[in-house]
C-alpha positions as CSV (number, residue, x, y, z in Angstrom):
1,L,77.3,69.8,114.5
2,R,75.4,69.4,117.8
3,C,72.7,67.4,115.9
4,A,75.4,65.1,114.4
5,F,76.9,64.6,117.8
6,A,73.4,64.0,119.4
7,Y,72.7,61.2,116.8
8,A,76.1,59.5,117.4
9,K,75.8,59.7,121.2
10,T,72.2,58.4,121.1
11,V,73.4,55.3,119.1
12,T,75.5,54.3,122.1
13,L,72.4,54.0,124.2
14,G,71.2,51.0,122.2
15,P,72.5,47.6,123.5
16,T,74.2,45.1,121.2
17,N,73.9,41.3,121.4
18,W,77.3,41.0,123.2
19,P,77.4,41.8,127.0
20,K,81.2,42.4,126.8
21,T,80.7,45.0,124.1
22,N,77.8,46.7,126.0
23,K,80.0,47.0,129.1
24,I,82.8,48.6,127.2
25,M,80.4,50.9,125.2
26,S,78.7,52.0,128.5
27,R,82.1,52.9,130.0
28,N,83.6,54.7,127.0
29,R,80.7,56.0,124.9
30,R,83.3,56.3,122.1
31,I,82.1,58.0,118.9
32,G,83.6,59.9,116.0
33,C,82.2,63.1,114.5
34,S,84.1,63.4,111.3
35,M,84.9,66.1,108.7
36,S,85.2,65.7,104.9
37,G,86.0,67.8,101.9
38,L,89.1,69.2,103.7
39,A,91.3,69.4,100.7
40,Q,88.7,71.7,99.1
41,F,88.3,73.8,102.2
42,L,92.1,74.1,102.6
43,S,92.5,75.3,99.0
44,H,89.7,77.8,99.1
45,R,89.9,79.2,102.6
46,G,93.4,78.4,104.0
47,L,94.9,76.6,107.0
48,S,94.2,79.5,109.5
49,E,90.5,79.4,108.8
50,L,90.4,75.6,109.0
51,K,92.1,75.8,112.4
52,K,89.5,78.3,113.6
53,W,86.7,75.9,112.4
54,C,88.4,72.9,114.0
55,D,88.9,74.7,117.4
56,E,85.4,76.1,117.5
57,G,83.8,72.9,116.3
58,Y,85.7,70.8,118.9
59,A,84.6,73.1,121.7
60,C,81.0,72.7,120.4
61,V,81.3,68.9,120.5
62,K,82.7,68.9,124.0
63,S,79.9,71.2,125.2
64,A,77.2,69.0,123.6
65,D,78.8,65.9,125.2
66,S,78.7,67.5,128.6
67,D,75.0,68.5,128.2
68,M,73.9,65.1,126.8
69,S,75.8,63.0,129.2
70,R,74.3,64.9,132.1
71,Y,70.8,64.7,130.7
72,F,71.0,60.9,130.1
73,G,73.0,60.2,133.2
74,I,75.8,58.4,131.3
75,N,79.6,58.8,131.0
76,R,81.1,61.5,128.7
77,S,82.6,60.1,125.5
78,M,86.3,59.3,126.0
79,K,86.7,60.1,122.3
80,A,84.3,62.1,120.2
81,T,85.9,63.3,117.0
82,S,87.6,61.7,114.0
83,I,88.7,62.0,110.4
84,K,87.3,59.0,108.6
85,P,88.0,57.9,104.9
86,S,84.5,58.9,104.0
87,G,84.3,57.6,100.5
88,T,80.6,57.1,99.9
89,V,79.3,60.0,102.0
90,S,81.7,62.4,100.3
91,L,80.6,61.2,96.9
92,L,77.0,62.0,97.7
93,A,78.0,65.5,98.8
94,G,80.4,66.1,95.9
95,A,83.3,66.5,98.3
96,T,86.8,65.2,98.5
97,P,87.1,62.2,100.9
98,G,88.2,63.0,104.4
99,M,91.5,64.8,104.5
100,H,92.7,63.2,101.2
101,F,93.8,65.3,98.2
102,P,92.3,64.3,94.8
103,E,94.3,62.4,92.2
104,S,93.7,65.3,89.8
105,R,91.0,67.8,89.1
106,F,89.4,65.3,86.7
107,Y,89.4,61.7,87.6
108,K,87.5,58.4,87.5
109,R,86.0,57.3,90.8
110,R,85.5,53.5,91.0
111,V,82.8,52.3,93.3
112,R,82.3,48.6,94.2
113,M,78.9,47.0,94.7
114,S,77.4,43.6,94.7
115,R,76.6,42.1,91.3
116,D,73.0,41.6,92.6
117,S,72.6,45.3,93.6
118,E,69.3,46.8,92.5
119,L,71.2,50.0,91.5
120,L,73.1,48.4,88.7
121,A,70.3,48.4,86.1
122,G,69.8,52.1,86.4
123,L,73.5,52.9,86.2
124,K,74.0,50.7,83.1
125,E,70.9,52.3,81.5
126,A,72.5,55.7,82.1
127,N,75.7,54.6,80.3
128,F,78.0,54.4,83.3
129,F,80.9,52.1,82.6
130,T,80.7,48.8,84.6
131,E,83.0,45.8,84.8
132,K,83.6,42.7,86.9
133,C,85.8,43.2,89.9
134,A,89.3,41.8,89.3
135,Y,89.4,40.4,92.8
136,D,85.9,39.2,93.4
137,D,83.5,37.5,91.0
138,D,80.5,38.6,93.0
139,T,81.4,42.3,92.8
140,V,81.0,44.8,90.0
141,V,83.0,48.0,89.6
142,V,81.3,51.2,88.4
143,E,83.2,54.2,87.1
144,I,82.0,57.7,87.8
145,P,83.7,60.8,86.2
146,V,84.4,63.5,88.7
147,D,85.4,67.2,88.6
148,V,86.5,68.5,92.0
149,G,86.5,72.1,90.7
150,R,89.0,74.8,90.1
151,G,91.8,75.7,92.5
152,V,91.9,72.5,94.6
153,K,95.4,71.1,95.2
154,T,96.0,67.7,93.7
155,L,98.4,64.9,94.6
156,D,100.7,66.2,91.8
157,E,101.1,69.4,94.0
158,V,101.2,67.8,97.4
159,G,104.2,65.7,98.5
160,L,104.6,63.1,101.2
161,W,105.7,65.6,103.9
162,E,102.8,68.0,103.3
163,Q,100.2,65.2,103.5
164,M,101.7,63.9,106.8
165,S,101.8,67.5,108.2
166,F,98.2,68.0,107.3
167,A,97.3,64.7,109.1
168,A,99.3,65.8,112.1
169,F,97.5,69.2,112.1
170,L,94.1,67.5,112.1
171,Q,95.2,65.0,114.8
172,K,96.2,68.0,117.0
173,H,93.3,70.4,116.3
174,W,90.3,68.0,115.7
175,A,90.5,64.2,116.0
176,D,90.4,62.4,119.3
177,N,90.5,59.1,117.3
178,Q,93.1,58.3,114.8
179,V,93.1,60.4,111.6
180,S,92.5,58.1,108.6
181,C,95.2,59.0,106.2
182,T,96.8,57.1,103.3
183,V,99.8,59.1,102.1
184,T,100.4,58.7,98.4
185,F,104.1,59.1,97.5
186,D,106.4,59.1,94.5
187,V,108.5,55.9,94.7
188,E,111.5,57.4,92.9
189,K,111.6,60.8,94.6
190,E,110.2,60.1,98.0
191,G,110.6,56.3,98.6
192,D,113.8,56.7,100.6
193,Q,112.2,59.4,102.8
194,L,109.6,57.1,104.4
195,E,111.8,56.1,107.4
196,S,112.7,59.7,108.2
197,A,109.1,60.8,107.9
198,L,107.9,58.1,110.2
199,E,110.5,59.0,112.8
200,Y,109.7,62.7,112.6
201,F,105.9,62.2,112.9
202,Q,105.9,59.2,115.4
203,Y,104.8,61.4,118.3
204,Q,102.2,63.4,116.3
205,L,100.2,60.7,114.6
206,K,98.5,57.6,116.0
207,G,98.9,55.7,112.7
208,I,99.5,56.2,109.0
209,S,99.3,54.2,105.7
210,F,101.3,54.7,102.5
211,L,100.4,54.0,98.9
212,P,103.1,54.1,96.2
213,R,102.1,56.3,93.2
214,I,102.7,54.2,90.1
215,K,101.6,55.4,86.7
216,S,99.9,52.1,85.9
217,G,98.4,52.0,89.4
218,A,99.5,50.0,92.5
219,Y,96.8,47.4,91.7
220,A,94.0,46.8,89.2
221,Q,90.9,49.0,89.4
222,M,92.2,51.6,91.8
223,P,89.5,53.8,93.5
224,Y,90.8,56.9,91.8
225,E,92.4,57.3,88.3
226,A,93.4,60.7,86.8
227,I,91.9,61.6,83.5
228,S,92.2,64.7,81.2
229,E,89.5,67.4,80.9
230,A,88.8,66.1,77.4
231,Q,88.2,62.6,78.7
232,Y,86.0,64.0,81.5
233,R,83.9,65.9,79.0
234,D,83.5,62.9,76.7
235,E,82.4,60.8,79.7
236,I,79.8,63.3,80.8
237,K,78.4,63.7,77.3
238,R,77.4,60.1,77.0
239,L,75.8,59.8,80.5
240,K,72.1,60.1,80.9
241,R,69.9,60.8,83.9
242,V,69.9,57.7,86.3
243,D,66.6,56.0,86.8
244,F,66.9,53.8,89.9
245,A,63.4,52.5,89.4
246,K,64.9,49.8,87.2
247,K,65.9,46.7,89.2
248,T,68.0,43.7,88.6
249,C,66.6,41.8,91.6
250,A,63.9,41.8,94.2
251,V,63.9,44.8,96.5
252,R,66.2,44.4,99.4
253,A,68.7,46.4,101.5
254,V,71.6,47.5,99.4
255,E,74.9,46.4,100.8
256,E,77.9,48.7,100.2
257,V,81.1,46.9,99.1
258,P,84.1,48.8,100.5
259,D,87.0,49.9,98.3
260,K,90.0,47.6,98.1
261,F,92.6,49.7,99.8
262,C,95.2,49.8,102.6
263,D,94.6,51.1,106.0
264,S,96.6,51.1,109.3
265,E,95.8,47.4,109.8
266,G,97.0,46.2,106.4
267,C,95.7,45.6,102.9
268,S,92.2,44.3,102.1
269,F,93.1,42.7,98.8
270,S,95.6,40.2,97.4
271,G,97.9,40.5,94.5
272,M,99.3,44.0,95.1
273,R,102.5,44.7,93.2
274,E,105.6,44.8,95.4
275,V,107.4,48.1,95.5
276,G,111.0,47.6,96.5
277,K,110.9,45.2,99.4
278,R,107.7,46.4,101.0
């Protein structure tokens, strides 16, 4: 954790091309050491153990900040911890993203990348399903079958209030910055509770997003789609080892294309189905 903090703090020492930004960065030294795989941790080790890890980890970050700031002769970070969405990094580690609970134990994870990405040839050769993005002709969507393991709570078992309570817990015990949380809710059972939930948690959260859970999906090519164990086994059987030596274009930096999703600022795609009068 100290190494992660040291890296993030060191990044703030590098100037940008904008003097205004440099002035603010020098004053605030704002960074965000995040945690991920929290749904798995919570299911396997419980909330009390997570609180202990959060409290001890936060103390470690503050101690590291004090030491490094004194060593470099710079301001301490006004904010140093966060819970980010963590899609790609979590995928690499086989962890659930940020604080979010999985759609189900078995699901399809859709990842978006440029149609010119040099990774595509290897993925297609390994039989991963790919298709053109419904919202952008220059983007390709790749489907990855995932098993989060036994015993992990899924969205079928976690309601709106529990998700918001977990976000508030992390805001209190870990995150200086806003906890990134998109609460998935049942439109018929919980749709009329949104106003009450927002009123109740307004002094415990810095921001929150909501996504209606609709059987057909709130929009095309959702990042997560629940599948059965049989479907997962079938998908895994046809996959081969990926060979990323195959390229579809000249070697260049791979640019990640973010998920089309909603955050606290709004929605990053067009054409989302209206739910009620949202």
